[in-house]
All heavy atoms as an XYZ file, in Angstrom:
843
protein
N     143.830    132.545     42.883
C     143.191    133.682     43.504
C     142.514    134.557     42.453
O     141.639    135.347     42.794
C     144.208    134.486     44.302
C     143.562    135.532     45.106
S     144.474    136.308     46.448
C     146.130    135.957     46.218
N     142.886    134.402     41.202
C     142.295    135.190     40.135
C     140.800    134.981     40.003
O     140.039    135.931     39.784
N     140.353    133.733     40.127
C     138.918    133.449     40.021
C     138.161    134.058     41.202
O     137.048    134.588     41.029
C     138.686    131.948     39.960
N     138.736    134.020     42.385
C     138.081    134.609     43.557
C     137.963    136.125     43.386
O     136.940    136.719     43.744
C     138.858    134.273     44.830
N     138.989    136.746     42.820
C     138.941    138.188     42.577
C     137.871    138.516     41.542
O     137.102    139.459     41.718
C     140.298    138.711     42.118
C     140.349    140.203     41.761
C     139.981    141.050     42.972
C     141.726    140.569     41.236
N     137.781    137.733     40.496
C     136.762    137.977     39.469
C     135.360    137.833     40.049
O     134.485    138.667     39.785
C     136.952    137.012     38.288
O     138.259    137.209     37.743
C     135.909    137.237     37.220
N     135.144    136.787     40.837
C     133.832    136.614     41.476
C     133.496    137.811     42.355
O     132.379    138.332     42.331
C     133.805    135.331     42.308
C     133.685    134.076     41.503
C     133.439    132.860     42.393
N     134.513    132.612     43.354
C     135.577    131.852     43.105
N     135.721    131.267     41.941
N     136.499    131.667     44.037
N     134.471    138.257     43.135
C     134.253    139.402     44.017
C     133.928    140.654     43.206
O     132.992    141.391     43.531
C     135.475    139.650     44.916
C     135.377    140.983     45.594
C     134.540    141.153     46.693
C     136.053    142.087     45.101
C     134.398    142.384     47.292
C     135.911    143.327     45.690
C     135.088    143.468     46.783
O     134.934    144.705     47.362
N     134.702    140.907     42.157
C     134.492    142.123     41.359
C     133.110    142.145     40.723
O     132.431    143.176     40.731
C     135.567    142.237     40.280
C     136.947    142.520     40.857
C     137.970    142.685     39.779
N     137.713    143.992     39.153
C     138.349    144.416     38.077
N     139.239    143.659     37.489
N     138.073    145.603     37.582
N     132.673    141.025     40.188
C     131.361    140.964     39.534
C     130.246    141.211     40.553
O     129.357    142.045     40.331
C     131.170    139.609     38.817
C     129.723    139.410     38.391
C     132.104    139.512     37.615
N     130.294    140.526     41.669
C     129.211    140.679     42.651
C     129.266    142.057     43.302
O     128.223    142.620     43.651
C     129.209    139.537     43.700
C     127.875    139.502     44.461
C     130.365    139.645     44.655
C     126.695    139.151     43.642
N     130.445    142.652     43.458
C     130.540    144.002     44.022
C     129.829    145.006     43.118
O     129.107    145.889     43.604
C     131.998    144.402     44.219
N     130.015    144.886     41.829
C     129.342    145.783     40.888
C     127.841    145.565     40.901
O     127.058    146.521     40.898
C     129.907    145.615     39.475
C     131.085    146.505     39.257
C     132.388    146.220     39.508
C     131.055    147.844     38.772
N     133.173    147.297     39.202
C     132.380    148.306     38.747
C     130.037    148.692     38.359
C     132.707    149.591     38.324
C     130.373    149.966     37.929
C     131.692    150.404     37.919
N     127.412    144.329     40.908
C     125.977    144.041     40.895
C     125.314    144.562     42.170
O     124.256    145.202     42.125
C     125.728    142.536     40.709
C     126.186    142.101     39.314
C     124.259    142.201     40.920
C     126.197    140.603     39.107
N     125.934    144.317     43.312
C     125.389    144.791     44.582
C     125.373    146.318     44.608
O     124.402    146.932     45.069
C     126.194    144.226     45.773
C     125.896    144.958     47.064
C     125.899    142.751     45.934
N     126.408    146.941     44.088
C     126.457    148.402     44.053
C     125.348    148.999     43.209
O     124.681    149.959     43.615
N     125.119    148.425     42.045
C     124.045    148.920     41.168
C     122.680    148.699     41.811
O     121.822    149.585     41.789
C     124.134    148.256     39.776
C     122.892    148.543     38.953
C     125.384    148.714     39.046
N     122.470    147.528     42.397
C     121.188    147.252     43.055
C     120.945    148.219     44.207
O     119.818    148.707     44.392
C     121.151    145.807     43.551
N     121.975    148.530     44.969
C     121.817    149.453     46.089
C     121.519    150.864     45.596
O     120.686    151.570     46.177
C     123.063    149.449     46.977
C     122.995    150.284     48.247
C     121.814    149.852     49.117
C     124.294    150.186     49.017
N     122.157    151.278     44.526
C     121.873    152.606     43.967
C     120.436    152.668     43.461
O     119.730    153.661     43.693
C     122.886    152.953     42.865
C     124.246    153.216     43.505
C     122.428    154.175     42.074
C     125.375    153.338     42.522
N     119.977    151.627     42.776
C     118.578    151.593     42.329
C     117.631    151.695     43.518
O     116.623    152.408     43.457
C     118.297    150.306     41.555
C     118.904    150.181     40.174
C     118.647    148.782     39.620
C     118.334    151.229     39.247
N     117.966    150.993     44.554
C     117.127    150.986     45.749
C     117.066    152.368     46.386
O     115.980    152.866     46.724
C     117.669    149.960     46.745
C     116.869    149.692     47.999
C     115.507    149.139     47.650
C     117.626    148.713     48.873
N     118.206    153.021     46.522
C     118.258    154.303     47.225
C     117.806    155.466     46.337
O     117.067    156.340     46.789
C     119.688    154.552     47.765
C     119.843    155.954     48.312
C     120.014    153.538     48.840
N     118.224    155.476     45.082
C     117.943    156.619     44.203
C     116.536    156.560     43.602
O     115.894    157.580     43.423
C     119.011    156.716     43.089
C     118.668    157.762     42.070
C     120.374    156.984     43.697
N     116.056    155.362     43.306
C     114.734    155.241     42.687
C     113.700    154.716     43.686
O     112.621    155.287     43.831
C     114.799    154.316     41.447
C     115.700    154.950     40.394
C     113.404    154.061     40.886
C     116.004    154.053     39.218
N     114.034    153.632     44.364
C     113.067    152.982     45.237
C     112.627    153.811     46.431
O     111.421    153.907     46.719
N     113.562    154.379     47.138
C     113.213    155.138     48.342
C     112.381    156.381     48.017
O     111.377    156.624     48.692
C     114.474    155.512     49.130
C     115.245    154.290     49.620
S     114.258    153.227     50.652
C     114.845    153.727     52.227
N     112.746    157.194     47.010
C     111.878    158.333     46.680
C     110.471    157.906     46.250
O     109.483    158.555     46.614
C     112.605    159.032     45.532
C     114.031    158.670     45.719
C     114.002    157.268     46.262
N     110.380    156.801     45.501
C     109.056    156.324     45.107
C     108.238    155.888     46.319
O     107.043    156.166     46.402
C     109.174    155.155     44.122
C     109.459    155.514     42.675
C     109.664    154.245     41.857
C     108.348    156.345     42.090
N     108.896    155.209     47.244
C     108.173    154.706     48.411
C     107.726    155.842     49.332
O     106.570    155.896     49.743
C     109.046    153.724     49.195
C     108.353    153.175     50.427
C     109.181    152.162     51.154
C     108.419    151.668     52.379
N     109.181    150.654     53.091
N     108.653    156.735     49.670
C     108.331    157.752     50.662
C     107.772    159.031     50.061
O     107.079    159.780     50.739
C     109.550    158.049     51.533
C     109.936    156.847     52.349
C     111.077    156.117     52.053
C     109.136    156.418     53.395
C     111.414    154.989     52.799
C     109.460    155.299     54.141
C     110.609    154.597     53.834
O     110.932    153.484     54.559
N     108.059    159.301     48.780
C     107.545    160.518     48.162
C     106.232    160.305     47.435
O     105.403    161.210     47.362
N     106.046    159.110     46.871
C     104.863    158.857     46.051
C     104.048    157.662     46.543
O     103.156    157.205     45.834
C     105.283    158.643     44.591
C     105.985    159.835     44.013
C     107.369    159.876     43.937
C     105.258    160.927     43.558
C     108.026    160.972     43.419
C     105.906    162.033     43.032
C     107.293    162.065     42.963
N     104.382    157.152     47.712
C     103.659    156.028     48.321
C     103.552    154.833     47.375
O     102.494    154.225     47.234
C     102.273    156.488     48.793
C     101.668    155.509     49.783
O     102.444    154.857     50.517
O     100.432    155.390     49.824
N     104.678    154.510     46.713
C     104.715    153.375     45.782
C     105.907    152.490     46.168
O     107.030    152.716     45.724
C     104.852    153.869     44.346
C     104.786    152.742     43.338
O     104.772    151.572     43.706
N     104.751    153.102     42.075
N     105.669    151.463     46.996
C     106.782    150.653     47.510
C     107.219    149.504     46.609
O     108.034    148.679     47.019
C     106.223    150.117     48.820
C     104.770    149.956     48.543
C     104.409    151.120     47.638
N     106.741    149.427     45.370
C     107.012    148.251     44.541
C     108.515    148.064     44.284
O     109.020    146.945     44.322
C     106.198    148.291     43.229
C     106.684    149.388     42.294
C     106.244    146.952     42.542
N     109.251    149.133     44.028
C     110.695    149.005     43.748
C     111.435    148.565     45.004
O     112.306    147.694     44.945
C     111.270    150.327     43.187
C     112.776    150.238     43.009
C     110.601    150.675     41.859
N     111.087    149.147     46.135
C     111.745    148.777     47.397
C     111.462    147.313     47.729
O     112.361    146.585     48.162
C     111.290    149.706     48.543
C     111.774    149.193     49.890
C     111.798    151.109     48.313
N     110.241    146.884     47.505
C     109.884    145.503     47.819
C     110.610    144.500     46.932
O     111.007    143.433     47.395
C     108.374    145.314     47.698
C     107.603    146.031     48.781
C     106.104    146.024     48.545
O     105.658    145.571     47.473
O     105.380    146.490     49.441
N     110.795    144.822     45.672
C     111.453    143.865     44.764
C     112.971    144.014     44.792
O     113.683    143.040     45.039
C     110.938    144.030     43.321
O     111.108    145.375     42.911
C     109.496    143.638     43.215
N     113.465    145.219     44.559
C     114.915    145.419     44.518
C     115.522    145.215     45.898
O     116.645    144.719     46.023
C     115.266    146.820     43.942
C     116.760    147.076     43.989
C     114.759    146.950     42.511
N     114.789    145.547     46.936
C     115.289    145.351     48.297
C     115.561    143.890     48.597
O     116.597    143.541     49.169
N     114.649    143.036     48.206
C     114.856    141.610     48.434
C     115.993    141.069     47.578
O     116.802    140.259     48.048
C     113.576    140.842     48.151
C     112.523    141.069     49.195
C     111.269    140.247     48.929
O     111.171    139.538     47.951
N     110.319    140.356     49.835
N     116.056    141.521     46.342
C     117.149    141.077     45.460
C     118.483    141.542     46.016
O     119.460    140.787     46.061
C     116.919    141.592     44.022
C     118.138    141.348     43.152
C     115.688    140.936     43.410
N     118.535    142.796     46.444
C     119.784    143.318     47.010
C     120.186    142.531     48.261
O     121.368    142.226     48.449
C     119.655    144.793     47.358
C     120.833    145.328     48.111
N     122.067    145.504     47.523
C     120.978    145.676     49.401
C     122.915    145.956     48.438
N     122.276    146.070     49.583
N     119.225    142.187     49.093
C     119.538    141.412     50.294
C     120.148    140.063     49.955
O     121.149    139.650     50.558
N     119.577    139.375     48.978
C     120.122    138.090     48.551
C     121.515    138.268     47.935
O     122.447    137.526     48.256
C     119.183    137.421     47.550
C     119.737    136.153     46.975
C     119.785    135.004     47.733
C     120.242    136.122     45.681
C     120.318    133.826     47.219
C     120.777    134.957     45.155
C     120.815    133.812     45.923
N     121.654    139.257     47.073
C     122.945    139.491     46.435
C     124.011    139.919     47.438
O     125.185    139.590     47.282
C     122.807    140.542     45.331
C     121.978    140.121     44.127
C     121.754    141.307     43.193
C     122.636    138.976     43.391
N     123.594    140.653     48.462
C     124.552    141.055     49.493
C     125.107    139.840     50.228
O     126.282    139.818     50.594
C     123.917    142.046     50.479
C     124.895    142.546     51.495
C     125.954    143.373     51.126
C     124.802    142.183     52.824
C     126.872    143.824     52.055
C     125.705    142.625     53.765
C     126.741    143.443     53.372
O     127.658    143.881     54.296
N     124.283    138.834     50.418
C     124.776    137.594     51.030
C     125.840    136.953     50.138
O     126.868    136.473     50.634
C     123.636    136.600     51.270
C     122.615    137.078     52.241
S     123.356    137.370     53.845
C     122.018    138.174     54.667
N     125.622    136.949     48.826
C     126.636    136.435     47.901
C     127.903    137.295     47.951
O     129.018    136.781     47.875
C     126.090    136.387     46.474
C     124.933    135.438     46.215
C     124.474    135.553     44.774
C     125.318    134.012     46.556
N     127.720    138.605     48.078
C     128.847    139.521     48.199
C     129.676    139.187     49.441
O     130.916    139.170     49.386
C     128.326    140.959     48.268
C     129.382    142.000     48.536
C     130.153    142.524     47.508
C     129.607    142.482     49.822
C     131.115    143.482     47.749
C     130.558    143.438     50.079
C     131.309    143.939     49.035
O     132.277    144.889     49.290
N     129.003    138.925     50.545
C     129.719    138.574     51.776
C     130.532    137.295     51.600
O     131.679    137.225     52.046
C     128.742    138.418     52.938
C     128.064    139.683     53.442
C     127.050    139.333     54.523
C     129.084    140.685     53.945
N     129.948    136.309     50.950
C     130.657    135.045     50.715
C     131.868    135.279     49.811
O     132.968    134.786     50.088
C     129.708    133.985     50.115
C     130.468    132.767     49.646
C     128.644    133.601     51.126
N     131.681    136.053     48.742
C     132.792    136.319     47.815
C     133.897    137.118     48.502
O     135.082    136.835     48.309
C     132.277    137.062     46.582
N     133.523    138.103     49.315
C     134.530    138.903     50.031
C     135.278    138.046     51.048
O     136.498    138.156     51.187
C     133.863    140.090     50.714
N     134.555    137.197     51.759
C     135.195    136.317     52.734
C     136.162    135.352     52.042
O     137.286    135.147     52.513
C     134.146    135.533     53.525
C     134.751    134.555     54.486
C     135.278    134.987     55.687
C     134.821    133.204     54.177
C     135.857    134.088     56.566
C     135.395    132.304     55.052
C     135.912    132.744     56.251
N     135.722    134.774     50.943
C     136.573    133.842     50.201
C     137.848    134.529     49.727
O     138.951    134.005     49.890
C     135.802    133.264     49.012
C     136.635    132.288     48.212
O     137.283    131.407     48.821
O     136.643    132.406     46.969
N     137.713    135.707     49.157
C     138.889    136.449     48.677
C     139.794    136.838     49.844
O     141.018    136.712     49.753
C     138.449    137.687     47.899
C     139.560    138.501     47.268
C     140.353    137.665     46.264
C     139.001    139.737     46.602
N     139.204    137.295     50.940
C     139.998    137.688     52.105
C     140.778    136.511     52.663
O     141.952    136.642     53.042
C     139.084    138.273     53.182
N     140.140    135.357     52.697
C     140.816    134.151     53.206
C     141.975    133.764     52.301
O     143.078    133.466     52.766
C     139.806    133.009     53.302
C     140.352    131.738     53.895
C     139.317    130.629     53.881
N     138.740    130.376     52.567
C     139.333    129.635     51.614
N     140.511    129.115     51.837
N     138.747    129.432     50.450
N     141.740    133.793     50.998
C     142.800    133.424     50.059
C     143.951    134.430     50.046
O     145.107    134.057     49.860
C     142.234    133.295     48.649
C     141.286    132.130     48.484
C     140.642    132.156     47.105
N     139.554    131.234     46.994
C     139.661    130.010     46.489
N     140.821    129.593     46.042
N     138.610    129.228     46.428
N     143.628    135.714     50.242
C     144.650    136.756     50.206
C     145.341    136.954     51.552
O     146.346    137.650     51.635
C     144.035    138.077     49.743
N     144.795    136.356     52.603
C     145.407    136.474     53.920
C     145.255    137.857     54.535
O     146.151    138.351     55.200
N     144.109    138.491     54.325
C     143.871    139.821     54.864
C     143.669    139.772     56.365
O     143.157    138.801     56.910
C     142.616    140.430     54.275
C     142.693    140.767     52.833
C     143.799    140.838     52.045
C     141.592    141.088     51.990
N     143.449    141.183     50.772
C     142.106    141.341     50.717
C     140.231    141.182     52.197
C     141.292    141.695     49.655
C     139.426    141.532     51.143
C     139.958    141.795     49.888
N     144.003    140.886     57.034
C     143.658    140.985     58.458
C     142.140    141.133     58.610
O     141.435    141.548     57.679
C     144.388    142.246     58.924
C     144.771    142.981     57.702
C     144.786    142.012     56.566
N     141.639    140.812     59.776
C     140.198    140.834     60.043
C     139.589    142.211     59.787
O     138.495    142.318     59.220
C     139.936    140.398     61.492
C     138.472    140.330     61.918
C     137.723    139.295     61.073
C     138.378    140.004     63.392
N     140.270    143.266     60.173
C     139.742    144.627     59.996
C     139.499    144.932     58.518
O     138.449    145.468     58.161
C     140.701    145.651     60.597
C     140.196    147.068     60.497
C     141.169    148.038     61.125
C     140.685    149.461     60.950
N     141.636    150.422     61.522
N     140.438    144.592     57.657
C     140.273    144.843     56.228
C     139.100    144.036     55.681
O     138.300    144.550     54.907
C     141.541    144.498     55.463
C     141.383    144.721     53.963
C     142.613    144.345     53.194
N     143.661    145.321     53.437
C     144.858    145.276     52.855
N     145.154    144.290     52.022
N     145.755    146.180     53.117
N     138.999    142.790     56.087
C     137.911    141.945     55.610
C     136.558    142.533     56.004
O     135.637    142.609     55.186
C     138.043    140.528     56.164
C     136.951    139.597     55.690
S     137.074    137.932     56.345
C     136.732    138.191     58.069
N     136.419    142.972     57.233
C     135.152    143.533     57.702
C     134.823    144.819     56.960
O     133.671    145.040     56.553
C     135.184    143.746     59.226
C     135.169    142.383     59.920
C     134.020    144.603     59.696
C     135.399    142.438     61.403
N     135.806    145.676     56.745
C     135.554    146.923     56.019
C     135.115    146.662     54.583
O     134.207    147.327     54.070
C     136.800    147.819     56.051
C     137.113    148.449     57.393
C     138.448    149.187     57.337
C     135.999    149.381     57.833
N     135.735    145.697     53.929
C     135.335    145.351     52.560
C     133.921    144.789     52.572
O     133.111    145.110     51.691
C     136.338    144.364     51.928
C     135.806    143.783     50.632
C     137.667    145.067     51.680
N     133.596    143.979     53.555
C     132.246    143.421     53.633
C     131.198    144.505     53.864
O     130.109    144.457     53.307
C     132.165    142.377     54.737
C     132.882    141.103     54.405
S     132.793    139.966     55.795
C     133.159    138.430     54.997
N     131.519    145.498     54.657
C     130.580    146.589     54.926
C     130.417    147.524     53.736
O     129.445    148.280     53.674
C     131.026    147.378     56.158
C     130.875    146.668     57.486
C     131.482    147.506     58.612
C     129.417    146.364     57.778
N     131.339    147.488     52.796
C     131.277    148.386     51.638
C     130.021    148.178     50.806
O     129.594    149.092     50.109
C     132.518    148.199     50.769
N     129.413    147.029     50.877
C     128.199    146.765     50.112
C     126.948    147.365     50.717
O     125.861    147.202     50.171
N     127.077    148.065     51.839
C     125.908    148.632     52.503
C     125.758    150.128     52.292
O     124.733    150.696     52.657
C     125.957    148.360     54.020
O     127.093    149.026     54.574
C     126.016    146.877     54.308
N     126.756    150.776     51.707
C     126.716    152.222     51.495
C     126.761    152.484     49.990
O     127.663    151.981     49.309
C     127.914    152.917     52.195
C     127.856    154.420     51.999
C     127.952    152.568     53.670
N     125.810    153.264     49.470
C     125.804    153.523     48.025
C     127.133    154.078     47.531
O     127.745    154.939     48.180
C     124.689    154.558     47.852
C     123.785    154.331     49.014
C     124.684    153.907     50.144
N     127.583    153.588     46.419
C     128.807    153.969     45.713
C     130.092    153.455     46.365
O     131.136    153.444     45.724
C     128.908    155.493     45.502
C     127.793    156.050     44.686
C     126.732    156.705     45.293
C     127.785    155.906     43.313
C     125.696    157.217     44.538
C     126.747    156.410     42.549
C     125.695    157.062     43.166
N     130.061    153.043     47.614
C     131.275    152.598     48.289
C     131.737    151.239     47.764
O     132.933    150.968     47.718
C     131.095    152.587     49.825
C     132.312    152.024     50.525
C     130.806    153.994     50.313
N     130.821    150.405     47.319
C     131.239    149.102     46.797
C     132.099    149.260     45.543
O     133.001    148.465     45.299
C     130.042    148.201     46.510
O     129.274    148.698     45.446
N     131.850    150.311     44.759
C     132.671    150.557     43.567
C     134.093    150.964     43.966
O     135.071    150.505     43.382
C     132.046    151.639     42.686
C     130.648    151.319     42.254
C     129.597    152.119     42.629
C     130.373    150.201     41.478
C     128.306    151.835     42.241
C     129.086    149.900     41.079
C     128.044    150.715     41.465
N     134.189    151.830     44.968
C     135.499    152.250     45.470
C     136.242    151.057     46.074
O     137.433    150.850     45.803
C     135.319    153.356     46.516
C     136.591    153.733     47.214
C     137.553    154.501     46.577
C     136.838    153.306     48.517
C     138.727    154.845     47.227
C     138.005    153.640     49.168
C     138.945    154.411     48.520
O     140.112    154.733     49.170
N     135.531    150.281     46.879
C     136.157    149.115     47.511
C     136.622    148.112     46.461
O     137.695    147.520     46.598
C     135.185    148.453     48.479
N     135.835    147.925     45.414
C     136.223    146.987     44.356
C     137.526    147.419     43.706
O     138.405    146.593     43.445
C     135.093    146.899     43.316
C     135.351    145.911     42.205
C     136.058    146.529     41.023
O     135.850    147.721     40.750
O     136.846    145.816     40.380
N     137.706    148.709     43.461
C     138.951    149.220     42.871
C     140.125    149.005     43.827
O     141.205    148.600     43.422
C     138.834    150.707     42.527
C     137.807    151.004     41.486
C     138.236    150.837     40.031
N     138.956    149.628     39.813
C     139.253    149.011     38.677
N     138.929    149.440     37.611
N     139.904    147.936     38.546
N     139.913    149.297     45.106
C     140.985    149.126     46.097
C     141.355    147.660     46.256
O     142.536    147.311     46.311
C     140.552    149.692     47.458
C     140.425    151.190     47.524
C     141.753    151.923     47.342
N     142.781    151.505     48.276
C     143.049    152.078     49.433
N     142.342    153.101     49.834
N     144.003    151.623     50.198
N     140.358    146.803     46.347
C     140.613    145.369     46.503
C     141.376    144.841     45.300
O     142.334    144.077     45.449
C     139.283    144.603     46.715
C     139.470    143.116     46.538
C     138.721    144.916     48.093
N     140.970    145.246     44.106
C     141.673    144.806     42.897
C     143.133    145.235     42.933
O     144.022    144.471     42.572
C     140.997    145.369     41.651
O     139.704    144.849     41.523
N     143.378    146.454     43.383
C     144.757    146.946     43.483
C     145.546    146.156     44.525
O     146.706    145.803     44.297
C     144.756    148.431     43.824
N     144.929    145.867     45.664
C     145.623    145.102     46.707
C     145.997    143.717     46.216
O     147.111    143.250     46.432
C     144.759    144.952     47.955
C     144.539    146.181     48.747
C     145.380    147.246     48.873
C     143.389    146.486     49.534
N     144.811    148.195     49.675
C     143.599    147.754     50.104
C     142.207    145.806     49.803
C     142.671    148.366     50.940
C     141.280    146.415     50.638
C     141.516    147.669     51.197
N     145.055    143.067     45.563
C     145.286    141.680     45.156
C     146.279    141.605     44.001
O     147.161    140.753     44.000
C     143.950    140.987     44.798
C     144.184    139.625     44.187
C     143.085    140.867     46.051
N     146.168    142.500     43.025
C     147.077    142.439     41.874
C     148.478    142.925     42.226
O     149.442    142.507     41.593
C     146.530    143.237     40.679
O     146.285    144.586     41.087
C     145.259    142.609     40.156
N     148.606    143.783     43.229
C     149.933    144.255     43.633
C     150.680    143.218     44.451
O     151.903    143.248     44.544
C     149.812    145.546     44.444
N     149.946    142.305     45.041
C     150.554    141.277     45.880
C     151.048    140.138     44.996
O     150.260    139.540     44.270
C     149.502    140.752     46.851
C     150.011    139.715     47.785
C     148.901    139.355     48.774
N     149.367    138.277     49.585
C     148.819    137.077     49.612
N     147.769    136.810     48.890
N     149.294    136.141     50.386
N     152.336    139.820     45.056
C     152.815    138.712     44.241
C     152.244    137.383     44.700
O     152.027    137.153     45.891
C     154.334    138.744     44.446
C     154.545    139.470     45.726
C     153.373    140.409     45.891
N     151.967    136.538     43.739
C     151.459    135.208     44.046
C     152.525    134.426     44.816
O     153.717    134.538     44.522
C     151.101    134.451     42.765
C     149.926    135.000     42.059
C     148.612    134.728     42.774
O     148.510    133.675     43.442
O     147.707    135.566     42.668
N     152.092    133.647     45.739
C     153.031    132.793     46.465
C     153.464    131.641     45.578
O     152.651    130.997     44.947
C     152.375    132.238     47.720
C     152.063    133.269     48.742
C     151.514    132.609     49.976
N     150.548    133.513     50.584
C     149.677    133.164     51.472
N     149.588    131.917     51.861
N     148.855    134.030     51.993
N     154.757    131.411     45.558
C     155.271    130.280     44.796
C     154.946    129.004     45.568
O     154.977    128.981     46.789
C     156.778    130.419     44.609
N     154.625    127.942     44.860
C     154.341    126.698     45.572
C     155.585    126.210     46.297
O     156.705    126.330     45.817
C     153.935    125.729     44.469
C     154.164    126.405     43.178
C     154.493    127.836     43.437
N     155.347    125.695     47.490
C     156.475    125.202     48.273
C     156.940    123.866     47.709
O     156.128    123.038     47.305
C     156.041    125.049     49.734
C     155.692    126.369     50.373
C     155.374    126.229     51.848
O     155.822    125.226     52.451
O     154.704    127.089     52.387
N     158.263    123.673     47.672
C     158.759    122.412     47.151
C     158.383    121.247     48.054
O     158.314    121.385     49.265
C     160.272    122.597     47.115
C     160.558    123.756     48.020
C     159.313    124.581     48.090
N     158.115    120.143     47.450
C     157.755    118.948     48.187
C     159.036    118.205     48.551
O     159.873    117.916     47.701
C     156.843    118.035     47.326
C     156.512    116.760     48.077
C     155.593    118.776     46.925
N     159.179    117.947     49.839
C     160.369    117.234     50.300
C     160.219    115.767     49.922
O     159.186    115.141     50.116
C     160.521    117.369     51.800
N     161.253    115.239     49.333
C     161.114    113.868     48.858
C     162.029    112.981     49.487
O     162.284    111.994     49.872
């Protein structure tokens, strides 16, 4: 589960930064200065990266055995600026606090 957590953490940070660039720089440029170049480029990149974020969150949720509500909330965290950073910290705490399951003995 460690690799799934690492994948999730990396993509959560990347998606969070891309969303902040989009909202803090791209939107003011587009609507304040009629220059949509940042929104057109970063928006598409963020959309693609968000799909990777969804896959990583789903994979981690499946491996960790999360309830559906938690999985959906973590997946939605990539749509609100700064929330993906908070969610990444919470998810890391949930996963690291949970003891790994010991492998079940094989009946012979």
